Every structure is written in C-alpha cells, then in structure tokens.
VEXVEXRO-470130 format. One record per residue (C-alpha): residue number from 1; residue in one letter; chain; y, x, z. Coordinates in nm, 2 decimals, always signed. Layout:
N
NUM;A;A;Y;X;Z
...
# end
This chain:
356
1;M;A;-5.09;-5.15;-0.07
2;I;A;-5.08;-5.22;-0.43
3;F;A;-4.98;-4.95;-0.69
4;M;A;-4.86;-5.11;-1.01
5;R;A;-4.91;-4.90;-1.36
6;F;A;-4.65;-4.81;-1.58
7;P;A;-4.76;-4.76;-1.92
8;L;A;-4.72;-4.40;-1.99
9;P;A;-4.59;-4.34;-2.39
10;V;A;-4.85;-4.35;-2.62
11;L;A;-4.90;-4.02;-2.71
12;C;A;-5.19;-3.91;-3.01
13;R;A;-5.46;-3.70;-3.08
14;T;A;-5.52;-3.37;-2.98
15;A;A;-5.72;-3.07;-2.87
16;L;A;-5.64;-2.73;-2.75
17;R;A;-5.74;-2.33;-2.75
18;M;A;-5.56;-2.03;-2.65
19;Q;A;-5.54;-1.69;-2.83
20;G;A;-5.54;-1.46;-2.58
21;G;A;-3.79;-1.44;+0.39
22;E;A;-3.46;-1.34;+0.37
23;E;A;-3.18;-1.65;+0.42
24;K;A;-2.99;-1.71;+0.15
25;T;A;-2.67;-1.92;+0.05
26;V;A;-2.76;-2.26;-0.18
27;K;A;-2.49;-2.25;-0.47
28;H;A;-2.41;-2.57;-0.56
29;T;A;-2.16;-2.71;-0.84
30;L;A;-1.80;-2.84;-0.71
31;G;A;-1.88;-3.23;-0.67
32;Q;A;-2.24;-3.24;-0.67
33;E;A;-2.33;-3.47;-0.34
34;H;A;-2.71;-3.47;-0.37
35;L;A;-2.98;-3.23;-0.32
36;D;A;-3.12;-3.07;-0.64
37;K;A;-3.49;-2.87;-0.65
38;N;A;-3.37;-2.57;-0.57
39;M;A;-3.17;-2.71;-0.32
40;L;A;-3.43;-2.91;-0.14
41;E;A;-3.72;-2.63;-0.14
42;Q;A;-3.44;-2.37;+0.02
43;L;A;-3.32;-2.65;+0.31
44;T;A;-3.71;-2.67;+0.32
45;L;A;-3.76;-2.29;+0.41
46;R;A;-3.46;-2.30;+0.63
47;W;A;-3.64;-2.57;+0.86
48;E;A;-3.94;-2.35;+0.87
49;A;A;-3.71;-2.07;+1.00
50;W;A;-3.51;-2.28;+1.21
51;E;A;-3.84;-2.39;+1.41
52;A;A;-3.94;-2.03;+1.45
53;E;A;-3.57;-1.90;+1.58
54;A;A;-3.62;-2.09;+1.92
55;T;A;-3.62;-1.85;+2.20
56;T;A;-3.74;-2.05;+2.50
57;T;A;-4.05;-2.30;+2.53
58;A;A;-3.80;-2.61;+2.55
59;K;A;-3.65;-2.51;+2.30
60;K;A;-4.00;-2.47;+2.05
61;I;A;-4.08;-2.82;+2.14
62;V;A;-3.74;-2.99;+2.05
63;R;A;-3.75;-2.82;+1.75
64;A;A;-4.10;-2.87;+1.62
65;R;A;-4.05;-3.24;+1.70
66;L;A;-3.74;-3.27;+1.48
67;H;A;-3.93;-3.03;+1.20
68;L;A;-4.20;-3.27;+1.20
69;L;A;-3.93;-3.59;+1.16
70;F;A;-3.79;-3.38;+0.88
71;L;A;-4.11;-3.31;+0.71
72;L;A;-4.22;-3.71;+0.73
73;I;A;-3.89;-3.77;+0.56
74;R;A;-3.89;-3.48;+0.32
75;Y;A;-4.24;-3.53;+0.16
76;G;A;-4.32;-3.89;+0.30
77;G;A;-3.97;-4.02;+0.23
78;L;A;-3.99;-4.23;+0.56
79;R;A;-3.64;-4.36;+0.68
80;L;A;-3.53;-4.21;+0.98
81;G;A;-3.60;-4.56;+1.20
82;E;A;-4.00;-4.54;+1.05
83;A;A;-4.03;-4.16;+1.15
84;L;A;-3.88;-4.23;+1.54
85;G;A;-4.08;-4.52;+1.58
86;L;A;-4.45;-4.36;+1.52
87;N;A;-4.67;-4.25;+1.74
88;A;A;-4.74;-3.96;+1.53
89;R;A;-5.09;-3.85;+1.68
90;E;A;-5.21;-4.22;+1.57
91;A;A;-5.05;-4.29;+1.26
92;I;A;-5.08;-3.92;+1.08
93;D;A;-5.45;-3.81;+0.99
94;T;A;-5.44;-3.43;+0.97
95;V;A;-5.76;-3.40;+0.79
96;T;A;-5.66;-3.65;+0.48
97;G;A;-5.28;-3.58;+0.54
98;M;A;-5.25;-3.98;+0.53
99;V;A;-4.95;-4.17;+0.76
100;H;A;-4.97;-4.51;+0.82
101;L;A;-4.68;-4.68;+0.88
102;P;A;-4.70;-5.03;+1.05
103;S;A;-4.52;-5.37;+0.92
104;P;A;-4.22;-5.44;+0.87
105;G;A;-4.26;-5.25;+0.53
106;G;A;-4.60;-5.13;+0.65
107;R;A;-4.77;-4.90;+0.42
108;D;A;-4.98;-4.58;+0.35
109;I;A;-4.84;-4.27;+0.24
110;L;A;-5.06;-3.96;+0.12
111;L;A;-4.86;-3.63;+0.22
112;P;A;-4.91;-3.33;+0.02
113;L;A;-5.13;-3.04;+0.13
114;S;A;-4.82;-2.78;+0.12
115;C;A;-4.70;-2.93;+0.44
116;M;A;-5.02;-3.01;+0.60
117;K;A;-5.06;-2.65;+0.78
118;H;A;-4.69;-2.73;+0.98
119;I;A;-4.77;-3.07;+1.07
120;R;A;-5.12;-2.98;+1.22
121;R;A;-4.97;-2.68;+1.40
122;I;A;-4.72;-2.91;+1.57
123;L;A;-4.96;-3.19;+1.65
124;S;A;-5.20;-2.97;+1.82
125;L;A;-4.95;-2.92;+2.08
126;P;A;-5.05;-3.10;+2.40
127;E;A;-4.71;-3.26;+2.41
128;A;A;-4.79;-3.44;+2.11
129;E;A;-5.02;-3.67;+2.29
130;D;A;-4.69;-3.84;+2.43
131;A;A;-4.65;-4.14;+2.20
132;A;A;-4.30;-4.09;+2.25
133;F;A;-4.35;-3.73;+2.06
134;L;A;-4.09;-3.82;+1.80
135;H;A;-3.85;-4.07;+1.99
136;F;A;-3.54;-3.95;+1.98
137;D;A;-3.17;-4.08;+1.95
138;Q;A;-3.07;-4.16;+1.56
139;G;A;-2.73;-3.99;+1.59
140;F;A;-2.86;-3.66;+1.77
141;V;A;-3.12;-3.62;+1.50
142;R;A;-2.83;-3.69;+1.22
143;K;A;-2.67;-3.40;+1.41
144;K;A;-2.96;-3.17;+1.42
145;F;A;-3.01;-3.25;+1.04
146;Y;A;-2.65;-3.12;+0.98
147;A;A;-2.64;-2.79;+1.13
148;V;A;-3.02;-2.69;+1.01
149;A;A;-2.81;-2.80;+0.68
150;Q;A;-2.47;-2.58;+0.75
151;G;A;-2.65;-2.27;+0.76
152;L;A;-2.69;-2.30;+0.35
153;G;A;-2.38;-2.41;+0.28
154;L;A;-2.44;-2.77;+0.25
155;A;A;-2.22;-3.05;+0.32
156;P;A;-2.36;-3.32;+0.59
157;G;A;-2.36;-3.57;+0.32
158;M;A;-2.58;-3.42;+0.12
159;A;A;-2.86;-3.29;+0.38
160;G;A;-2.90;-3.63;+0.60
161;P;A;-3.18;-3.82;+0.65
162;R;A;-3.12;-4.08;+0.38
163;A;A;-2.96;-3.79;+0.11
164;I;A;-3.34;-3.63;+0.18
165;R;A;-3.54;-3.89;+0.19
166;Y;A;-3.38;-4.01;-0.18
167;A;A;-3.42;-3.67;-0.29
168;R;A;-3.77;-3.71;-0.25
169;G;A;-3.75;-3.98;-0.49
170;L;A;-3.60;-3.80;-0.71
171;E;A;-3.83;-3.55;-0.70
172;L;A;-4.12;-3.76;-0.77
173;L;A;-3.94;-3.93;-1.09
174;R;A;-3.90;-3.59;-1.22
175;L;A;-4.27;-3.52;-1.21
176;H;A;-4.31;-3.87;-1.41
177;V;A;-4.44;-4.05;-1.12
178;P;A;-4.42;-4.43;-1.23
179;F;A;-4.12;-4.59;-1.10
180;N;A;-4.31;-4.86;-0.94
181;V;A;-4.51;-4.60;-0.76
182;V;A;-4.17;-4.44;-0.65
183;Q;A;-4.04;-4.79;-0.51
184;A;A;-4.35;-4.81;-0.33
185;F;A;-4.35;-4.53;-0.17
186;L;A;-4.01;-4.55;-0.03
187;G;A;-4.10;-4.85;+0.11
188;Q;A;-3.83;-5.07;-0.07
189;Q;A;-3.94;-5.40;-0.10
190;K;A;-3.55;-5.58;-0.13
191;T;A;-3.36;-5.58;-0.45
192;A;A;-3.06;-5.42;-0.23
193;Q;A;-3.25;-5.14;-0.16
194;V;A;-3.36;-5.02;-0.50
195;A;A;-3.03;-5.07;-0.63
196;E;A;-2.87;-4.81;-0.37
197;F;A;-3.13;-4.61;-0.47
198;L;A;-3.08;-4.64;-0.86
199;E;A;-2.70;-4.57;-0.78
200;F;A;-2.77;-4.25;-0.55
201;A;A;-2.67;-3.92;-0.72
202;G;A;-2.43;-4.05;-0.95
203;G;A;-2.72;-4.28;-1.08
204;E;A;-2.97;-4.03;-1.16
205;A;A;-3.28;-4.24;-1.09
206;K;A;-3.13;-4.49;-1.34
207;D;A;-3.10;-4.24;-1.59
208;I;A;-3.47;-4.14;-1.57
209;V;A;-3.59;-4.49;-1.55
210;R;A;-3.38;-4.58;-1.85
211;E;A;-3.51;-4.26;-2.01
212;S;A;-3.87;-4.32;-1.92
213;A;A;-3.86;-4.69;-2.04
214;S;A;-3.74;-4.58;-2.43
215;G;A;-3.96;-4.34;-2.44
216;R;A;-3.75;-4.00;-2.41
217;L;A;-3.75;-3.76;-2.16
218;P;A;-3.45;-3.54;-1.97
219;K;A;-3.41;-3.26;-2.19
220;E;A;-3.48;-3.04;-1.88
221;E;A;-3.81;-3.24;-1.84
222;E;A;-3.96;-3.23;-2.18
223;I;A;-4.28;-3.12;-2.11
224;N;A;-4.63;-3.14;-2.27
225;S;A;-4.45;-3.13;-2.64
226;F;A;-4.51;-2.84;-2.85
227;I;A;-4.34;-2.69;-3.17
228;G;A;-4.55;-2.53;-3.43
229;I;A;-4.65;-2.45;-3.76
230;I;A;-4.95;-2.58;-3.97
231;T;A;-5.19;-2.32;-4.02
232;S;A;-5.50;-2.49;-4.12
233;M;A;-5.59;-2.85;-4.25
234;E;A;-5.97;-3.04;-4.30
235;T;A;-6.06;-3.39;-4.37
236;G;A;-6.33;-3.57;-4.31
237;M;A;-6.44;-3.95;-4.40
238;R;A;-6.27;-4.11;-4.08
239;A;A;-6.06;-3.82;-3.91
240;A;A;-5.84;-3.51;-4.02
241;S;A;-5.81;-3.20;-3.83
242;I;A;-5.51;-3.03;-3.83
243;E;A;-5.45;-2.70;-3.66
244;V;A;-5.10;-2.62;-3.54
245;T;A;-4.98;-2.28;-3.40
246;T;A;-4.72;-2.34;-3.15
247;F;A;-4.41;-2.08;-3.17
248;S;A;-4.56;-1.95;-2.80
249;D;A;-4.89;-1.87;-3.01
250;L;A;-5.08;-2.15;-2.84
251;V;A;-5.33;-2.30;-3.12
252;I;A;-5.36;-2.65;-3.10
253;T;A;-5.63;-2.85;-3.29
254;A;A;-5.52;-3.20;-3.34
255;L;A;-5.77;-3.49;-3.43
256;C;A;-5.57;-3.78;-3.66
257;D;A;-5.76;-4.09;-3.81
258;M;A;-5.73;-4.08;-4.20
259;S;A;-5.46;-4.40;-4.21
260;R;A;-5.27;-4.17;-3.99
261;F;A;-5.30;-3.83;-4.19
262;M;A;-5.23;-4.03;-4.51
263;D;A;-4.93;-4.14;-4.38
264;M;A;-4.80;-3.82;-4.25
265;A;A;-4.89;-3.64;-4.58
266;P;A;-4.89;-3.30;-4.36
267;H;A;-4.88;-2.98;-4.55
268;L;A;-4.95;-2.61;-4.46
269;N;A;-4.69;-2.40;-4.31
270;Q;A;-4.47;-2.71;-4.21
271;V;A;-4.33;-2.71;-3.87
272;V;A;-4.41;-3.03;-3.66
273;T;A;-4.44;-3.11;-3.27
274;V;A;-4.77;-3.19;-3.08
275;A;A;-4.76;-3.36;-2.78
276;I;A;-5.05;-3.40;-2.47
277;D;A;-5.08;-3.72;-2.30
278;P;A;-5.09;-3.63;-1.97
279;E;A;-5.38;-3.94;-1.88
280;H;A;-5.65;-3.73;-2.09
281;I;A;-5.60;-3.37;-1.92
282;V;A;-5.92;-3.24;-1.72
283;L;A;-5.85;-2.97;-1.48
284;S;A;-6.12;-2.70;-1.33
285;T;A;-6.09;-2.42;-1.08
286;E;A;-6.32;-2.20;-1.33
287;K;A;-6.32;-2.12;-1.70
288;E;A;-6.56;-2.35;-1.84
289;T;A;-6.66;-2.42;-2.19
290;G;A;-6.79;-2.77;-2.28
291;S;A;-6.70;-2.99;-2.56
292;L;A;-6.33;-3.05;-2.45
293;Q;A;-6.08;-2.76;-2.61
294;G;A;-5.97;-2.48;-2.43
295;P;A;-5.96;-2.40;-2.14
296;V;A;-5.62;-2.28;-2.09
297;K;A;-5.50;-2.07;-1.75
298;A;A;-5.22;-2.29;-1.57
299;T;A;-5.07;-2.30;-1.18
300;V;A;-4.98;-2.60;-1.04
301;V;A;-4.60;-2.60;-0.97
302;S;A;-4.62;-2.96;-0.82
303;L;A;-4.85;-3.18;-0.67
304;H;A;-4.80;-3.55;-0.57
305;K;A;-5.06;-3.81;-0.48
306;D;A;-5.12;-4.16;-0.39
307;T;A;-5.43;-4.34;-0.30
308;V;A;-5.56;-4.35;-0.66
309;E;A;-5.37;-4.13;-0.87
310;S;A;-5.25;-3.77;-0.86
311;F;A;-4.97;-3.66;-1.06
312;L;A;-4.94;-3.29;-1.12
313;T;A;-4.67;-3.03;-1.28
314;L;A;-4.84;-2.72;-1.47
315;E;A;-4.68;-2.40;-1.60
316;L;A;-4.86;-2.25;-1.85
317;P;A;-4.87;-1.85;-1.88
318;D;A;-4.57;-1.86;-2.15
319;G;A;-4.37;-2.10;-1.91
320;T;A;-4.42;-2.42;-2.07
321;L;A;-4.48;-2.73;-1.83
322;V;A;-4.73;-2.98;-1.86
323;S;A;-4.72;-3.29;-1.69
324;A;A;-5.09;-3.41;-1.62
325;V;A;-5.23;-3.76;-1.42
326;L;A;-5.57;-3.78;-1.27
327;E;A;-5.74;-4.00;-1.02
328;S;A;-5.72;-3.87;-0.67
329;A;A;-6.06;-3.89;-0.54
330;P;A;-6.19;-3.64;-0.79
331;L;A;-5.91;-3.42;-0.79
332;A;A;-5.95;-3.41;-0.39
333;R;A;-6.27;-3.19;-0.47
334;L;A;-6.07;-2.92;-0.63
335;R;A;-5.84;-2.85;-0.32
336;L;A;-5.52;-2.80;-0.54
337;R;A;-5.18;-2.75;-0.32
338;Q;A;-4.90;-2.58;-0.51
339;G;A;-4.93;-2.23;-0.67
340;S;A;-5.31;-2.30;-0.74
341;Q;A;-5.45;-2.14;-1.06
342;V;A;-5.68;-2.40;-1.24
343;Y;A;-5.77;-2.42;-1.62
344;M;A;-5.70;-2.72;-1.83
345;S;A;-5.87;-2.86;-2.13
346;F;A;-5.85;-3.19;-2.31
347;P;A;-6.01;-3.39;-2.58
348;A;A;-5.88;-3.38;-2.93
349;R;A;-5.78;-3.72;-2.96
350;A;A;-5.50;-3.69;-2.69
351;V;A;-5.22;-3.53;-2.83
352;R;A;-4.99;-3.72;-3.09
353;I;A;-4.87;-3.51;-3.39
354;M;A;-4.53;-3.57;-3.54
355;T;A;-4.36;-3.46;-3.82
356;D;A;-4.03;-3.57;-3.79
# end
C-alpha cells in the first residue's frame, strides 16, 4: 500500500504561549442531497440506538451484523460489496483497528478508535466465528440502511451505502487529508471512480481539492490562522522576533529571518495574520515545558490515521480550530481519540506571519 504525499502549504515561522440520547430529527437544507457533518454524526448515533432496540435474540444478532456493515462503510469507506465479502474475524484486527481488504482493490485501512468499541463487541459474539457473518443480500442491506435513516427524516438517497462511503471521503478532505490519501483510502483506482467521487454532492470534493491546490481553504475550514496585533518586536543578527496578541488573547511569538522581516517592514500595533504549520505541531497528554512554545490546552475534535500519518483537528479553549499532521507510530502511544484533552506546542519557526 503506497501513500503519496501532497505538499502542504508552506506556512512560515512561529511559536506560541497562552495567557491565561434523545433522538431528534436532522434538519437539512431544501434540495440538499448529501450528509453534512451533523447529519453523519446523528446517523451514526441512530444506528447505535437501532441495534440496541432489538427485542429478540435473533433480531439482536441481525442488527449487530448490519451495524458492523454500517461502521465499516461509515468509518472505513468500504464499498458495500467489499464489506459483504469480508470474513470479519479474519479481516479485522480488533487490537489495532486495521482492516485488510483482499484484491482486487486490496488495501489496509486503519479504523478510528471511536468505533472500535462497537466493532470489538460485535465481533465477540459467537456468531461472528462464521465466515459468512457479514454475508447478506445487497438489496436487503440497502433497504435496512434506508429504514434506519428514515427515522431521522433523511431521504433514502442521502443514507445509502454509497452516499455514506462518499460522505466519509468528504469528511476526510475537510480534515485536510491529502486527496491522494483519500483516493487510496476509498480504493479508487480507475479514472471513472475518481470522477464520480469528485462530482458527488454537487462537486464539493472537487471544490475542496481545487481550493487546497490554490492555497485557499473553504470559509468554514479556515483553521490554523489567527488575526492579531503586533505587541512587541526584537531584532537579532540573523532573525527577528515578533510578538502578536490575537483577538482571542493568544500570544504568538513569530520568528522570521531578517530578509523576510525587512520585506514586511512591520510596526507595533499593526494588524497581522499568523498561521501555524500543521506538520510542526507537537502534542502531549501532560503539560510540559521545554524548548517549544506553549503548551496550549486543546481538545481532539477529529482524528484520522493511516499506517504512516495521522491527521487531527484540535479545538482551542476559545473555539478556534487547529489542524495537525503527525507520525502515526509515535502518536499511537498517546492513545488519543475524539474528545481527548491534549497540550499543543510547536517551535518558533512553525508559523507564517502575513502583513497583508
């Protein structure tokens, strides 16, 4: 399995320190034909409730099997046919969360920790020993997917297996996972498959990829950028230190080389923007002081891992979102999942300061 890397935008030079169960119907915009983040979260919770509502042993087993199919499509981005053909006990490593899909379209997918508690529970059933545990008629599965979604007021076309699979792909793109990684994650090897995904949801995937390639981000995804006022400056022989106090009272100290400093010609009380490079962020579960700026307390909002890299979205205390890209192997030691509390730090030369 090969994961190519798209270069992330070069951001610049900086560092930072800080002062200081009820079911409900999902509302969607008229004419909307795909799941947004809120709908996807509500649908995920509805599937959990639907499985728990089974009243007989036979129903409990069938609903558990169908719920497992949903989880593999929702979090693993599997095609319905791929999920139905799996020998669940052999293909899913319940310790690591790795799913091995055989050829054709073979690939390894790492599932998030947030769904593994349900998968482990379902696979602990004696019935899961059967190699045909996930084998259903496709028409039957689609009918059940539509029925579960109907309880939330979702149209069938919004909550079928393909729509959920593509919604997962869009979710990863919004997390700034490079498009080629998402493409490999979904097992898209043919041009027609890629084109179909890019046109899904009115071309939303295409818009995200285009904006990413041009160095712009969607308005709702403008993360890692802070607007503030220059409150202090110091110059050395090779570099200049620029302290910026953001409008949310975050103090960021930017370090720029002298040629960059001279080109910008910054001055005190000037309004500027600073942006943190996601690949230079360091996370820890304990508040540690060291050579890096910070630490700043944050909450893990979302997390996607492949075998090499992990892509996280963090929320700071003021509600600001920050994107981080870390190596999966060392990050695994932190045992992070959605909702985990962490401390974020990064070096002085990890943020770009922009005066325009």
